[in-house]
Structure formats: C-alpha cells, structure tokens
ROLUM-980153 format. One record per residue: residue in three letters; x, y, z of N, C-alpha, C, CB in turn. Coordinates in steps of 0.2 Angstrom, whole numbers, plus 5000, padded with zeros to 4 digits. Each point is the difference from the previous one (the first is absolute). Glycine has a CB too. Layout:
N
ALAXYZXYZXYZXYZ
...
***
This chain:
480
MET602053914808500449944999500750024997498949934998
ALA501250135003500750024997500549985005499550104994
VAL501149885003500649995004500650044998499649885001
THR500950125003500650044999500449964995500050065011
ALA500449984985500549974995500449955004500050104993
GLY500149845004500449945002499649965006501050074997
ALA498549955005499649975006499549954996500250095009
GLU499649864995499549954997499549995006500849944992
LYS498650075007499550005005499949925002499550114996
TYR500549854998499749935001500649955000498950044995
GLU501149925009500549945000499749944997500650055010
ALA499849904988499749944997499849955005500750024990
ASN498850005015499749955004499350035002501149975005
TRP498549984997499350015000499850065005499849884997
GLU500650125009499850055005500150074997500449925009
SER500250094988500150064997499550024994501249995003
LEU498649964994499550014994499350025003500749924993
ARG499250065013499350025003499950075001500049895005
GLN500550154993499950085000499650024995501150015005
TYR498849944990499650024994499350035002500649914994
GLU499250145003499350035000499750014994500350065010
CYS499149914989499750014993499850074999499549895001
PRO500850144993499950084999499350014999501150014996
GLN498750065005499350024999499850004993500250075010
TRP500349944985499850004993499749934998500950084998
PHE499349875005499749934998499450005003501149954999
GLN498850075008499450005003499450044996500649985011
ASP499650074986499650044997499849984992500450105007
ALA500149874990499949984993499549954998501250035000
LYS498749925004499549954999500049954994499450085007
PHE500849954987500049964994500650014996498750025000
GLY501549924998500650004995499949954995500850045009
ILE499749964986499949954994500849984999498950064995
TYR501149875003500649984997499849954995500750015011
ALA499849964985499949964994500449945000499750114994
HIS500049835005500449944999500150004992499549945010
TRP501150084988500250004993500749984999499150094998
GLY501049864998500749975000500049954994500350035012
VAL500249934989500149954995499449955000501350015001
TYR498549975005499449965000499450024996500449975012
SER499550104987499550034997500049984992500050095008
ALA500649894990500149994993499949934998500850085000
SER499049875005499849934998499450004996500649965011
LYS498950094990499450004996499649935002500550074991
ALA499649915015499649945002499350025003501149935002
PRO498450024998499450025004500249985007499249984990
GLY500350045015500049985007500550055003499849884998
ASN500550095008500550045004500750004996499349985011
THR501050084988500650004997500650035004499350014989
ASP500650025016500550035004500549945003499350105003
TRP500449844997500449945002500249964994499450005012
TYR500550034982500149964994500749975000499250074994
GLY501349975008500749975000500149945004500450124998
ARG499249875007500149955005499649944997500250075010
ASN499149944989499649954998500149974993499250065008
MET501149984988500149974993500449945000499950114996
TYR500549885010500549945000499749945003500950085001
TYR498549925002499749955004499449964996500350065010
ALA499849884988499649964996499350005004500949934995
GLY498550085001499450005003499750065001500349905006
HIS500150164994499850065001499850034993500750025010
PRO498750024990499850034993500550044997498950005004
ASN501550045000500650034997500549964996499850095009
HIS500349854994500549954997499749984993500449965012
GLN499050024988499849984993499950054995499449915006
PHE500450154997500050064995500750014997499050055007
HIS501549954998500750014997500249954995500350065011
LEU499649884990500249954996499650014993500249925009
ASN499250104991499650004994500250074996499149945006
THR501150114998500150064997500850014998499050055007
TYR501449934997500750025000500549944999499850105007
GLY499949844994500449944999500349975007500350044988
ASP500249925011500349965006500450055004500149904993
LEU499950085014500350055005500750005000499149975007
ASP501349984990500750014999500250054995500149885004
ALA499550124991500150054994499850075001499949904992
PHE499550115011499750065001499750005007499750014988
GLY500750035016499850005007499850075002500849925003
TYR499150105003499850065002500550064998499449945010
LYS501250054990500550054998499850024993500949955007
ASP498950014989499850014993499450044999500649904997
LEU499050125008499550045000500250085000499349915005
VAL501350104998500350065001500050054994500749955009
PRO499550024985500050044994499350024998501149954996
LEU498450015006499350014998499750065004499949884997
PHE500450145009499850055004500350074998499849925010
THR499950104984500450064997499650075003500349934990
ALA499150075012499750065003500050054995500449975011
GLU499550024983500050054994499550055000500549914994
LYS499050095010499550055000500050035007499349944991
PHE501250055014500050025006500150085000500449895005
ASN499150154998500050075001499950025007499650024988
VAL501049995015500050015008499550065002501249955000
ASP498850104995499650065002499249985000500950084995
GLU498949885000499349985000499949965006500049994987
TRP500449965015499949975006499950045006500749914996
ALA499850145005500050055006499350045000501350005000
ASP498550024994499450054999499449965002500650064991
LEU499449875007499449965002500049995008500149944989
TYR500550055014500049995007499850075004501049924998
VAL499150134999499850075003499250004999501150064998
GLU498749924996499350004999499649955004500250044989
SER500149915013499749955005499950025007500549924992
GLY499950135010500050035007500549975004498850014999
ALA501749954998500549975004500550055003499949904993
GLN500350095013500550055003500749975000499150045007
PHE501049904991500749975000499949944994500350035013
ALA500349964984500049964994500749984998498950054996
GLY501249895001500649984997500049934997500550085009
PRO500149904990500049934996500249945005500350064990
VAL499649885008500349955003500750004998499049934999
GLY501550085005500750004999500349944998500150095008
GLU499849864995500249934998499549955003501250034999
HIS498549934996499649955002500449945002499050044993
ALA500649905008500449945002500449974995499049985008
ASP500950044986500449974994500750035000499049994994
GLY501250065010500750025000500250054995500349895004
PHE499250144992500250044995499950075003499649924991
SER500950125009500050075003499750054995501049975008
MET498650074995499750054995500450075001498849945001
TRP501850065001500450065000500749984998499350045010
ASP501150014989500749994998500449975005499950104992
SER500149835009500449975005500749994999498949955003
ARG501550065002500749984999500249935002500350125002
VAL499249865003500249935002499649954997500250055011
ASN499349974985499649954996500050014993499349995010
PRO501049974986500150014992499350004997501249965000
TRP498350005003499449994997499550065002500249875000
ASN499850184997499750065002499750044993500750015011
ALA498850034991499650034994500450054996499049985007
VAL501650044995500450054996500549964996499950085009
ALA500349864993500549964996499649964995500749995009
MET498749994992499649964995499250015001500949915001
GLY498750064995499350015000499950074998499849925009
PRO499850124995499950074998500650054999499049985006
LYS501550004997500650045000499950075002500449934990
ARG499250085015499850065003500149995008499250044990
ASP500950015014500050005007499350025002501250035001
ILE498449925000499350015002499950035006499749904993
VAL500750085012499950035007500250075000500349895005
ALA500250134991500250075000499550044996501249975000
GLU498550014995499550034996499450015004500549964989
MET499349995015499450015004500150055006499749884997
GLU500950115006500250055005499950074998500849915005
LYS499550114989500050074998499350024998501149984996
ALA498549975001499350024998499550015006500249944989
VAL499950015016499650005006500150075004500049875000
ARG500750145001500150065005499950064996500949935006
LYS499150084988499950064996499250025001500949964991
ARG498749995010499350015002499850015007499849944989
GLY500750065015499950015007499849945004499750114997
LEU500349835000499949945004500649975003499149984992
LYS500849985013500549975004500249934995499650045012
PHE501049944989500349954995500049945004500650084993
VAL499249865004500049945003500449954996498950025006
VAL501549934997500349954996499949945004500950074995
SER498849875002499949945003500649954998498750025000
MET501549945005500549954999499749935002500950095002
HIS499249864994499749945001500649945000498950044995
HIS501749995005500649954997500249955006500350094993
SER499449915013500149955004499849934997499950085010
TRP499649924986499749944997500549974995498950055001
LEU501649994997500549974995500349945002500250124996
TRP499949875010500449945003499549944999500750075009
GLY499549894986499649944999499450014995500449965011
TRP499650104986499450024996500149964993499950115005
PHE500649884993500149964994500349935001500250114994
PRO499649845003500249935002500749994997498849965001
THR501750065002500749994998500249935000500350125003
TRP499449845001500149935001499749964995500150025012
GLN499550014984499649964995500349994993499050045006
GLU501349904993500349984994499550014994500849925006
GLY499450094988499650014994499750075000499749885001
THR500550165003499850074999500650055000498949975006
ASP501050094991500650045000500250035007499650034988
CYS499949965017500250025007500649965002498850035002
ALA501349914996500549965003500750014996499149915003
ASP500950134992500650014996500450055004499549984989
PRO501150015014500450045003500250074997500549905005
ALA499450104988500150064996499550055002500549934991
ASN498950055011499550055002499950025007499449954990
ALA501150035014500050015007499950075002500749905002
SER499650154994500050075002499350025000501150024995
PHE498449955002499350025000499649955005500150054988
TYR500049895011499549955004500349985006499749964990
GLY501050055011500349995007500449934999499150065006
PRO501349934999500449945000499549935001501050075005
LYS499349884993499649935001500049995008500449964989
ILE498950035013499949995007499549955000500250125004
PRO499749845002499549955001499350034999500849945008
ALA498750014991499350024998499750035007500049914991
GLY500350075015499750035006500050075000500349905006
ALA500150144991500150075000499450034997501249994999
ARG498449974997499450034997499550035006500149924990
GLY499950045015499650025006499449975000500550115000
THR499349885006499349975002499750045006500449884995
LYS499050105006499750035006500149955006499150064993
GLY501349975011500249965006499550005006501150024997
PRO499149975009499550015006499750065000500749925006
ARG498650084995499650065001500050054994500349995012
GLY499849984982500050034994500650044998498850015002
ARG501749995002500650044999500449984993500150015013
LYS500150034983500449994994500749985002499350084993
THR500949865004500649975002500449994994499549945010
ALA501250054991500449984994500649975003499750104994
TYR500549845003500649975002500449974995499449975010
PRO501250054989500450045004499850075000501049934999
MET499250115006499850075000500550044996499649995012
PRO500250074986500450044995500850005002499050074998
SER501449934997500750005001500250075002500249914992
PRO500450105011500350075001500050044994500749955010
GLU499550024984500050044994499450024998501049934997
PHE498450035004499450024998499850065004499749884997
GLU500450125010499850055004500450064999499849925009
ARG500850084989500450064998499750034994501149955004
VAL498750014991499850034994499350035001500649924993
TRP499050045011499350035002500150075003499649885002
LEU500850125003500150075003500350054996500249945010
GLU500250044985500350054996499550034995501149945001
LYS498450024997499550024996499550065003500049884994
VAL499950105013499650055003500450075001499449905006
LYS501250094996500450065000500150044994500649945009
GLU499450034985500050034994499450044999500749914995
VAL498750065006499450045000499950065004499549894997
VAL500750105010500050055005500550064998499649915009
SER501050074989500550054999499850044993500949935007
GLY498950034988499950034994499350044999500749914996
TYR498850075008499350024998499650035007500049924990
SER500350075015499750025007499350005000500950085000
PRO498849865000499349995000499750035007500149904992
ASP499350135007499750025007499749945003499750114995
LEU500149845001499749945003500449944997498850055002
LEU501549915002500349944998499649945002501250065000
TRP498649904995499549955002500349934999499150074996
PHE500849885008500349945000499549945000501050045005
ASP499049924990499649945000500249955006499950014987
ASN499749945014500149965005500649954998498850015004
ARG501449955001500649955000500650035001499449944992
MET500650125011500750035002500249965006499750114996
GLN499949855007500249965006500549954999498850025004
ILE501349964990500549954998500750035000499249944993
LEU500850135008500750035000500250015007499850064990
SER500849945012500350015007499750075003501049924997
GLU498950085009499850065003500450064999499549925009
GLY501250064991500550055000499950044993500849945007
VAL499150024988499950034993499450045000500649914995
ARG498850075007499450045000500150065004499349904999
ALA501050105007500150065004500550054997499849935010
GLU500750044986500550054997499650034994501049935003
MET498650044994499650034994499550065003500049894994
ALA499750095011499550055003500450065003499249925003
ALA501450075000500450065003500350044994500349935010
PHE499950044985500350034994499550054997500749904998
TYR498750075001499450044997499850065005499649904994
TYR500350095012499850055004500650055001499349925006
ASN501350064995500550055000500150044994500649935008
HIS499350044986500050044994499550055000500549904994
ALA498950085008499550055000500150065005499249914996
ALA501050075010500250055005500550054997499749915009
ALA500850074988500550044997499750054995500949915002
ARG498650074995499650044995499550045003500349924991
GLN499550075016499550035003499349984996500750105004
GLN499349844995499549974996499649955005500650014989
GLU498750005011499649965004499849934997499550115005
ALA500849844997500049944996499649955003501150024996
VAL498649935000499549955002500349934997499050085001
LEU501149885004500249934998499449955002501350035001
THR498549944994499449955002500349934999499150084996
PHE500649885008500249935000499449955002501250035003
LYS498849914996499549955002500349965006499550004988
ARG500049995016500249965006500149934998499350075007
PRO501249894996500450025005500750024998499449935007
ASP500750114987500650014997500450055005499549984988
MET500250075015500450045005499550015006500650064990
PRO499749965016499750015006499550064999500949955007
LEU498650054997499550055000500450075003499049925002
GLY500850134995500350075002500650014996499649985011
THR500749984985500650024996499850024993500649925006
GLY498850084992499750034994499350005000501049954994
THR498750055000499250005000499849934997500050134998
ILE499549845005499749944998499650004993500049975012
ASP500249984984499650004994499649934999500950084995
LEU498549925003499649944999499949994993499550015011
GLU500649934986499949994993499349974999501349984999
ARG498350054997499449994998499649985007500349964989
ALA499850085016499649995006500050075004500449885001
ARG499350125005499950065003499949985008499550064990
MET500549995014499950005007499249995001501150075003
PRO498749895002499349995001499750065004500249875000
ASP500250175003499850055004500550065000499449925007
ILE500550144996500550055000500649985003499150085001
TYR501549934996500649985002500450065003500149904992
PRO500250105014500250065003500650044996499749955010
ASP500750014986500550034996499850004992500949965008
PRO499350094989499950004992500249934997500150135000
TRP499649854995500249944997499850004992499849935011
LEU500450024986499950004992499749944998500950074999
THR498649934996499849944996500350014993498949985007
ASP501449974991500150004993499649944996501250045002
THR498549994993499549954996500050024993499349995010
SER500449974986500050014993499450024997500949924999
VAL499150114995499450024996499649944998500650114996
SER499849835004499749944998500049955006500350024988
ARG499249945012500049945005500549954998498850035003
SER501349964991500349944997500850014999498949974995
SER501350095004500750004999500350075002499949924990
TRP500750095011500350065001500350034994500349965011
SER499950004984500250034994499649994994501149985004
TRP499050054990499649994994499949934998500350124997
THR499149865001499949944997499550014994500249935011
SER499850024985499650004994499250005002500949954993
ASP499050035013499349995002499850045007500049894994
LEU500450165007499950045006499350025001501250035000
GLU498549965006499450035002500150055006499449904996
CYS500350165003500150055006499450005005500750074992
TYR499549955014499550025004499650064998500749955009
SER498750054993499650064998500350075004498949924998
THR500950134999500250075003499750005007500150064989
ASP499349925012499650005006500449965005498950024994
ARG501349925005500449965004500650035003499549904994
LEU500950135001500650035002499950065005500549964989
ILE499050085009499850065005499849975007499750074990
ASP499949885010499849985006500549975004498949974995
ASP501650005002500649975003500450065003500049904993
LEU500150155003500450065003499750035006500350024988
VAL499049985012499650035005500149965007499250054992
ASP500749885007500049965005500750005004499249934994
ILE501450075001500650005003500250065004500349934990
VAL499550135007500150075003499650005007500250054988
SER499249925012499750015006500349965006499050014993
LYS501549955005500349965005500750025002499349904996
ASN500950165001500750035001500549984995499750015012
GLY500049964982500549974995500050054994499849895004
CYS500750094992500150034993500049944995500750105005
LEU499149924989499949954995500650014994498749995002
LEU501649964997500550004994499749954995501050035007
LEU498850004988499649974994500549984995498950065003
ASN501149884995500449984994499650004994500749935007
ILE499750094987499750004994500449954996499550125000
ALA500349864994500349954996500150024993499549915007
PRO501050134991500150034994500249944994500450115006
HIS499449914988500149954995500850004999498950034994
PRO501449915003500750004999500350054996499949885002
ASN499750154993500250064996500150065004499549944990
GLY500350075016500050065004499450045000501250004997
THR498349985000499350045001499649975006500050024987
ILE499650025016499549985005499449994996500650065009
PRO499149874992499449994996499450045002500449895000
GLN499250124995499450055001499649985006500050034988
GLU499949915013499549985006500350025007499749904993
GLN501050105007500350025006500050075001500749905000
GLN499450144994500050075000499350025003500850014990
ASP498749965007499350025002499949995008499649974989
ARG500749985014499949995007500450055004499949884998
LEU500750145000500450055003499650075000501149944998
ARG498750084996499650064999499450005004500550014988
GLY499149945012499449995004500250025008499549924992
MET501150055010500250015007500150085001500449885001
GLY500050154994500150075000499450045000501149974995
LYS498550015001499350045000499750005007499949984988
TRP500149975015499749995007500350045005499649894997
LEU501150105003500450045004500050075000500749905000
ARG499250134994500050074999499350035003500749994989
LEU498849975011499450025004500049995007499449984990
ASN500949965012499949985007500749995004499049944996
GLY501550095001500749995003500150035007500450004989
GLU499150045013500150035006499949955006499650114995
ALA500049845003499949945005500549955000498850024999
ILE501749994996500549955000500750035001499349944992
TYR500950105004500750035001500050045007500250014988
LYS500449985016500150035006499549985006500550094994
SER499149865004499549985005500349955005499150014991
ARG500649985014500249955006499349965002501050085004
PRO499249864999499449965002499650045005500649904998
TRP498750085002499650025006500049955005499250064992
ILE500349945013500049965006500049924997499450095007
ILE500149904988500049944997500150014993499249965009
TYR500949984987500250014993499350004996501149945002
GLY498450035000499449994996499549965003500750034990
GLU498849955006499549955002499749974993499750075010
GLY500049884991499749964994500149935001500150104993
PRO499649865003500149925000500649984997498849995000
SER501550044995500549974996500750015004499450034989
LYS500949915013500650005003500649974996499349985011
THR501250064989500649984995500349955004500150114995
ALA500149845001500449945003500750035002499449914993
THR501050065011500750025002500449944998499650075010
GLY501149954989500549954999500250014993499549925007
HIS501150064991500450014994499549984994501149985006
LEU498850064989499749994994499250005001501049944995
ALA498850075011499349995002499550044995500349985012
ASP499950084986499550044996499949964993500550105005
LYS499949854993499849974994499349965000501349994998
HIS498550005009499449965001499550045003500749905002
PHE499350174997499550055003499650024994500850035010
ASP498649974990499650024995499750075000499749884999
GLY500550165006499950075000499450025005500350004988
PHE499650065012499550035005499350014997501050065005
GLY498549954999499350014999499850075002499849885000
ASP499550134999499750075001499950015008499550004988
GLN500749955016499950015007500750025003499049925001
ASP501550084995500750015003500250075000500349894996
ILE499950145010500250075001500650005003498850045001
ARG501750014997500650015003500150075002500549914993
PHE499950105013500050075003500850024999499049985008
THR501150094991500650035000499950075004500549934989
THR500150105013499950065003500650054997499549955010
ARG500450114989500550054998499950065003500149944989
ASP500350095015500050075003499350005004500750054991
GLY499149905013499550005004499349984996500650085007
GLN499449924987499449984996500049934999500150114994
LEU499349865008499849934999499749994993499849995012
TYR500449964985499849984993499749935001500850074994
ALA498649925003499749935000500049984992499350025011
ILE501049934987500049984993499649944999501250054999
ALA498349964997499649944999500249964993499050065005
LEU501149884996500349964994499549974996500949975007
GLY498550064994499449984995499550055001500349885001
TRP499150114995499550054999499349955001500750094993
PRO499149915013499449955001499450024996500449995011
GLU499349964986499450004995499450035004500549914993
SER499550095014499550025003500050085001500049905007
GLY500550134991500150075000500150035007499250004991
VAL500949965014500250025007500649965002498850025003
LEU501750024999500649985003500150005007500550034989
PRO499449925015500150005007500749995002498949965002
ILE501450095003500649995003499949985007500650084991
TYR499549865011499849985007500550025005499549904995
SER501150115003500550035005499950075002500849924994
LEU498850115002499850075002499350015003500850044991
GLY498949905011499450015003500150025007499549914993
LEU500050125010500050035007500249955005499250094997
ALA500649845002500149955005500749984999498849965000
SER501650064995500749974999500550065001499549914992
TYR500250155006500550065000499750065004500449964988
ASN499950065017499850045005500150084998500149915009
ALA499750114985500150064998499550024994501250005003
PRO498550064997499550014994500450024994499150045008
VAL500649934986500250034994499650064998500349884996
THR500150175002499750074999499950014993500650045010
ASP499849934986499950014992500349954997499950125001
LEU499949874992500249954996500150024993499549915008
GLN501050084989500150014993500349944996500250125003
LEU499549884991500349954995500450034995499049935002
ILE501750054998500450044995499849994993501049985008
GLY499050074988499850004993499350014999500949924999
HIS498750085007499350014999499850075002499849885003
LYS499850164993499850075001499349995003500750054991
GLY499349995015499350005003500149965007499450014989
LYS500050005015500049975007499849934999499750115005
LEU500549855000499849935001499450005005501249964996
LYS498449995003499549985006500349945004499050044993
TRP501049975013500349955005499850015007501050004993
LYS499049955011499850005007500549955004498850044997
GLN501349995009500449955004499549975005501150084999
THR498849865000499649965005500449965005499149994991
GLN500649985013500349965005500449944997499150035008
ASP500749954986500349944997500550024995499049945002
ALA500950124995500550014994499950084998500049884996
LEU500550145000500050064997499749984993501050065006
GLU498449964992499649984994500050064995499349925007
ILE501050064988500150054994499649984994501250025004
GLN498350034994499649994994500550024995498950035006
LEU501249934989500550014995499750044994500649895003
PRO499750154994499750044995499949964994500650105004
GLU499049924991499949964994500649994995498850055001
THR501650004999500650004996500649985004499550084992
ARG500949885006500749985003500550054998499749885001
PRO500750145004500550064998500649974997499650065010
CYS500549874990500649974997499849934998500850075006
GLU499649894991499949934998500249955005500150044989
ASN500249985016500349955005499850015007501049984992
ALA499550025013499950015007499750075001500949915003
PHE498750105002499750065001500250035007499049964992
VAL501250105008500350035006499650055003501149984995
PHE498750015011499650055004500450035005499049934999
ARG501050145002500350045005499450005006500750074992
VAL499649915014499549995006500350065004499849874999
MET499750175003500250065004499749985007500050094991
ARG500449925014499849985007500150065005500349884998
***
C-alpha cells in the first residue's frame, strides 16, 4: 500500500475508496479489546451509563431521577460538572496492556471520543479533553504506546457523530440551554436534532448537522489519525447524518495517512454509513447468520446491560464469551470485546477473570482461532443466533449439540461448544452420508492419549474421555 512522496492513492469519493483491501493481519487476529471509559463512568449510576449524559436530562428515565437524587437540579449540576469527578487516579496503562496480552487479544485501544463530546486525547479543536481537565492525561497516547510496546495492533473508536443533538440544548431549566456551555453541549438547536428512527429504522435528525459541526467532527478524526496512527479506526453508527463528502474525506485522509507510513489500516463502519467495499463492516451486539465472504467485525460488551461501568454491572460468563468468539470466527468474523473499567481507572476483578479465562483457553486452543479461515460450512446444531442490530442481547447462548468449524493450513477443526452428558459427541456434518471423505484420525487438543471414534453413515461419533481438557469449548483436530 506504499505510495510515492506527494502522491495520494485515495480520493475523497466512494469509487476511489473501493480500492480498500482488508489486511491479512486483521483476518488473522480474530480477537481485540477496547474500553468504554470516560466522564459517563464517573456518574456512579446503576443500569446503563454510557448514555448517562443524554438520559439524565429526560424526565422519566432512571438516570434522570438518580441524578436529581444524587447531584441536584440540572441547571446547577449538569453533565459538565461530572468532568472533575473523572480523575482516573488509579489508572495504570501497563496493567491494562498486560491484561490485554494475557487475554489473548491481538489488537486493543481506547474509546477515543464517545457521544458526549469529551476527547480522550490532547485535542486542539476541542477544549473539553482529558489533558485539559478530568484525568489531565492523554489517554489515547498512553494506550498507543503501551499497546504497541507489547506487539499488539492499536485501535481507537470514535462515536462522536452522536454528539449532534446528544444534549438537549433546547431544554430550558438545564445547563445545556446556557449559551456559556455551548463549547461542550453545542449550540441551541431544535429538539428534532435529537433524532428518531425514521422509515425502515433509519436514524434521522432534523435539522441535519451544520457545516461547523461537520468541520469539527472531521478535524477530531484527523487529530487522532495524524497524532496516533491507529491500525484500526472504528466508527459507531449514525455517520449517515453527515454529508457524503465529509465521510469520504475522512476515509481518504485515514487511508492516505496509513499508505504514506506503509501501514496496513482497517476502517470499520456500520451499515449504511458507508458503501460496501470502502471499509470493513462492523455489527453491534450482532453477527452474521452464515459465513460472510469478506472479513467483518462484531463489537460487543462484557456485560449484556451496559457498555460502561455501573454500580450493578453483571458480566457474561467466560464460557459465553468464548463461545461467541468461536461462532464469530467460524463465519469469517473477528470479535472486538468491550470492557467497562471503574471510573478510578482500575479494571474490576470480575472482568479481569473473564479476560484471563479467555486467554487461558486461547493459549491451549488458539491454533483453531488465530490465522484460521472458515470451512465449507460454519457449523451445526440447534442454536441459531438472531440477526439484526443488538440481536445478541436477546440470545441465551449455545448448547452441547452446537459445533463450529474452522480451518488453518489445511487442518480442519471441529469445536464443540458443550460436553454432552451421554459421553458421545456426534458430528453429523462429518457422517459418510453428508461428507464424501474418510476421517483418518482424530485428536482432542489438551487430551493425552487416543480417542475412540467411528465414522458412520449418520455422523462422526466421538467417545469423549472421562476428563475434560479445559473448562470451555473443546477443539478436535480432524484428519482427513
């Protein structure tokens, strides 16, 4: 992807941007981590808090009542007043990065700016940033250095398209309506800019973002790209409210910056924010129903209920997270797992345990995940993942009849997402009536000794050993 000095490979139009090719490092990496951690974390509210800055202003929402009870009236203590509470006094970037390595992640980084408009880097265009106030540290810079020092690829996520209409600047009786606070909350605009779901579920806003909003939006991206050169630049949805020219200029700037550095860059987006072929598709708390021909990404969280820390956060089990990773990889995808650090900068023990559990599993079974590619089919079993935005929130997980397949260097792996109580694991996709090739040998990773198995007309029937080789998904090498 190298270019000569002064030349630019990409122009700011969709046709030119379709030169994008997803790099091999991303296709091989499979697993990454990022963290929703910012001013919203400091609210200390129960429930979902990454939308706290928006929901605290709306009567009837639990965040609203919590704020009134905890901090007082919205005209005297607004979202901006939480910034001094976000001090990150125990944040140790090396501890975070070491944990990411231990988890088996291959790319990692911070949320650069969430919907609240608070930049986690030393921004020139935005005075509301983590160097000027709050932690008074350049979180993006510290994470970039620590992540790359450990040989991981660096990711920054950007959610700031949501800032248009995020705060109710039209709502009298709140600090949002005070023109003195416009540098953070934005100018006074009609309530319609908050956005609704329009025809076919599309996210709308009226009026659409102003030229000044688009200018600042773009400049923030350019600051992150020029200052930190992320290997993966991730965007939340709602970019579609920006003009096509601004979106195309952003992508061209990022790709040309990477090309000049001979860097293989990944830009992820949610549909329909950019055309197919101009970047890599990302699905939020969702996944493809089958093998997708191009590499893709799922972003999901360690918790079903919130992206950021809450006082009552409940985490998914390690088993669920590993099963999700396996399912996503079997369909040609990668997983970007979000964690929810405490506002003081520590990662709660429960979340550390989940990450270490994933790392332990990957150290044993990683050959079936890293650098793998899909097989002819992704798997078999009765559990079908729902499709559509946020569909995984309503999925209860896999059972002991669910099996997923991956391949690497010609080796086929069958990954059982459960351990049948009967002691026999049938793989119907490898029965002689379904698969026209003999299985010559079979190995269970982590198990010492021979397995008893037979390939019948109906299935490859495996007699499971008495002792499980690990605590979660079980990986079989299938020799053909």
